[in-house]
C-alpha angles and dihedrals in degrees: 000000000000103000132101116267136198120224091272093151092066113122117266108282095006093114092042093051092053097043092039090056091054095048093046087055088052089061094058113121114258136188141171128211113235096249130131119256125209126200128213119203138168117248087263092057097256114144114247109221121199092014115151125238114184145172101200093185089065096034090244115151119173134180126208122234127233090288093052088252127142133177114234112221118227091247090077110091128202095257094049117112117232122203116212118198133177134163113272090005129106114256110251129202121200137158120240089244091055090047090052089053087057091053089255092293115129121188120201123205123224121249116258089253114046118172094174132004104220113244134176111261136183140356093310096050096239128170110252096232088060094059124090090208127089108253137188129190129200115193126224089239090061091048090051094045092054091045092231109200095206137007087254089058090051090053092049096045103038110028143049091257119113115222128206122200129201091173138010091253098064149030134208116213118223116199118188092334096313123110145170112005091009091064119066119223116200130180119196090339094310118114115237095193108101141173095290102046102131133209100243118065124325122201096185096115086082090076091069110085110232090204090063097053121114089183144339115231124199120195109187124211135022109336100179094125094070101020109030122210126024100023095110099123095028147281130281108201117193109201111193126204118286123212115247128229115238123235094215137028122328110304137185126206133167148155148197134221125195124187145174132192125190106213093073099010086247116187116193139175137182129188127180141176127197121191143159143091140243095307104035141022136190138193128194121184133174126185136179136187131186117189127182125202112315119246112218126207118286098208103088127179114270090238092058106031095164102034113134096011114148097212097164141008139187121261129173109234124178091346095309133103109240133180107236123197115240111224090194105051092181090064107087101215107206101046106091123109143149132231138187129192137191128196120186121175137171132186126195132186099216092177134340108298090008117100136173124205122193119194130188121178128177128179129173137162145189116262108300114217115226098225099193089058094046090057094046117115136204119194089351093303128109102259103205131050089184133017113161137157102228117237106317102227129180123174119181133177124180140169122202125190117195117195117189095170099119120230132174088266100048144359094206129021126188122194116188125181122177144167129198137189118201124187115196117170134172121208116189134170126176121228110279094005116124091202119088117206111226121196110179120187128180124184125196112195126186124185139184122189128178121184129181132191125196125183111216099176108263087007127071119193124202120183138157152143135238137190132191137183124188126185123193126202115190132181133180127191144137129244126199106227091196094055138041094309093240119158116267122197122229104090122097119231116248092236130026109305093215091060134264137219143192125205125185136180126188143171132187144181123202124186127193122194121193096197092168134017093264101025128088128184114191136174145141151165135244130198119199135182128188138182127193126194129185130179122195127204135240090229093060117115088245123076095231121200118252092258091059091050091050092047131270122226139200125194126189140168134195138192117202136171144187135203128183145167124210134185118198108191131168095255103016142034131196134189133189119181143171116192137170127214138182141188116207114210113262133200091278091057096036107043113007118138111190145131124246133162094343095314133102118215115216131191125275115195094191104069123136130200122279112238133202138191119199130191118187143159134191137188133193129188136183128193123240093268095049090233098108121056126180128185137177141169140191126200140175124188125191114201119198133187090016113189110240138159120263134171110279144159139247117255086263090059095249120141097208138050127199116218121178092331096317120114107217128195115232122244134170138191116257138170096249114132147060123205142174132211123193136170149127140246126211130187144162141179126197124190096214090182134355093276100025123082130181115198137171142172133191130192126195127175143160134194134198131183137184117244132181121229120204093270092061098248121137118242125188107219137164118292118233126244092040110136121204118255113296141169150145138245123196141180114202131188118194124189132165094279104007135071117182124179138178112197128186119199123189145172126195124226126273118208121221092247089062093058121101120266119239101189139003128211132180131035138266089261097050095031130256124268112209118204109201098179125097096039129116088261089072098213088171089066092059123091122278119245105244091214103044099025089226128121109275101204125233119322126219121261143173134195135200117219134181128201130184134181126186124187108190091177141359089269103046133062124176121192135190129186131182109185126186092014093186092051092235120180113230145141126212113239115291092001123138098205128059118242123253119282120219103342120188115190133186128187137170128197128196123189120201 
C-alpha cells in the first residue's frame, strides 16, 4: 500500500485520448518567416513582456510578447533609431546597427524610484500595474534559494499567505481568512479546484512541484470576474517553467540539483533538459523527494512542556496491533512519505504571431499518513492503526494556442483546452480491527477557456468564455488484512456510488479605461451557470428514495461584477476596489456521505451558491531616493448564504445512522449563515546600503459570523479559518556571487474564545453552551491548559532562519539553510502536525 502508482484506474482510453490529443497537436504544420527577432530584458535578465519598441519617423510601433521578443519588420534600416519603453524602466534609444552589435538583445535599466516592477500575473497574462487587485509574486529563484520542500512551504515562507498543515505531506493555503474551496488554485492557467474540493483543509498544493515553478503569483480578493467560482479569498497561480527558443542552431542545455535536509532526513533530486531551436522548444524535468518522519522542535514553552510529544505509536507486530513506546518523542512517527514529479513542455511557432504550447504534468506519491488522525484518541486509546491518504496523483495535459494576429474583434486571442485526472483515496483501519476501510475517489476534469483582448485606444476590452465538466467516481469497501485482501461490501462510498458530475459555463467582459496618464478605471461583469447531478446505488447502506436512485440534480446561476480605480504615480500608488465573488456548491457540498467526529453528513439537493462582496483599498509610497518603500492595505468581505453543517435527517426521516457499531448523528449542508472578514496588511522594504535590504510584512485579520442557537436568537460569534496575526522580517545581503539572508517568522497567540463555534446548546434564559471542538479551527489539536484542563488555543511563536547561496561560477550554485535555529517547538494555527525543529539543509546545482 506504500508504493508509487500510475493512474491505472483511469477509464479505458482516457489516457490515450489526452496524450493522443497532445501528440496530434505536435503534428500540426509549423513555419517561421525569415525575419529578425529582437529581445528586451531588464538588467537582471528578466524578459520584458508588452514593452514597446518604436520608430516614430516611420510610424512603426511594436509590442513584445511574453518572452520580451519582437519581430523587426524589413522597413527598419540599420541607421534608424529605435525607442524602447517599459513601465518603471528608463526609456532607451538605440540604432538598429547598435542593436545588431548586441546580438539583438537590449537591456533596460530601472528608474531610480521603482514602486513596482511590472510582472506577468494570472491566467490572462496581465501586467500587475494594470490590475485593480493586490498582487504578490514569488520567483522560482527565491523558491530554489530557500530550498522549499513543497509549493505549500514556498507559500508559507515567501508570501503573505498563511498555510495550515494536517500532515507533513501537504499544506492548505489561507488567504484573508478563506481556505480550501474558497481559495482558487490554478496551474499554468488551468484551475485545480474540482468537484470534490471540500470546505475544511485541502492539502492538494503538494501536487505542484516547487522545483518546476518559474514564479508563484498571488491575487488577493474576490477574483470571480476572471476565474468564476471559488475565488472568494483570492487566487494562487502556479506558473511552471517555459522552454525558451534558441537564437542560433538547435541547442541542448540541462542541469541537476541534489539536496538533503536534516529535520526529516529528506533526500531530493531534480534533473532537467531544455532543447530546441528558433521555431520550437522543449523542456523535460523530473524530480523526486524522500522524507522520513519529521522531527519537531525540542524547546517547548514552560506552560506546555509535553505538548506535541509523540510518546507512542501503533505498529503491527506478528499480525497484531501493538502500542509501541517512542524513545524519541520529538520524532513524529507517521509523517514520512515519498513523491515524484514529471514536467514535459513543448512550444511551437506555427506562424509568425501564432504559437502553440503543450503542457504535460504528472505527480504521484507514496501513501501519505494523516498525522492529526494518527494521534487522535478515543477513551484514552489511540483510535487508528492506519490513516493514510492513498497515493496523491494528479495528471494534467493542456494545449494553449496564442494568436497575436490582430483582427477587428481582437488583438490577442488565447485558446486553452485541458484535461486532468486526480486520484484521492483514503485508507483507514481502527486499532485492533482486521478490516481496512477503503474510500477510492477518481476525478476527471475537462476545461475549455477562451480569452480575447482588444485595444480601443484609451480603452482595453477583455472578454471570454469558459466551460468545465467534472466527473467523479467513488467506491467504498472493506478489505481483511489478515486474509486474501478481497473486497468486502459494507462500507458506503464517500460520494454517490452511481457516479456524479458537475458542468459549468461562464462568460465575462472586462473593460479598462486610462482616462489620464496615471489613472486607470476598470470594471466588468461575469455570468455563470452550473448543473450538478448525483446518482446513488441500490447496494448502498442507505435505502435511498427512487429519485436518488434515478439521479438528483441541482442547477444554479450567478451574476457578479467588479469595479476599481487605480493611480500609478512615480512615488505613490493607490487602489480602491469593489468586487463580488461566489462559490457554487460542488459535489462535496451537494452529495457527500461521510462520517466525521461522531456525525454522518448526508446529501442536500437544495443548496445555493455562497456570495461575497469585498471592499478594499491599498496605498504604496517610496521616498525621493527610491530606497524606502512602504505599503498598506485594508479590506472587508461580507459573505452571505455561507454553506454550513446543520442537524438534519436521512431521506427516511431518521436522525441517526449506525455504521460499524457506531451510532452517528445526522447532519447536512445548508445555506444558513452570513459572515464578515476584515483586516489589514502592512509592509516595508529599506535598502540600507546598495547591497543590503531590510524588509518586513505584517498581516492582521478578524472574522465574525451569525449563528442560530436552539431558541432562534442570533449570536455573532467568531468565524472559522481566521489565523492570528502573523508576519516575517528579513535582512538580505546580495553580492556578485553571494546571497545571505536572516529571516524571522512569527505568529501571535489565539485564545480559545476566538475559535469558531461548532454547536450551541441552551437558551438565552438558561445560558448558552458553546462547543468549539469539531470545527476547521481544530481547537482540540491545541495544548491543554495544565490548570483548567481545557484546550488553551494556539500560543505565539517566532523562529530565526538563515539562508545562504554561493555561485562560484555560471554553472555551479551551492545553498545552505538553517531553519528554526533555536529548535523551538510550535504549530501553526489549526495545524495537526508540529513544525520542523532545527532543520539544516544543503543543496548543490550544476548547469550543463
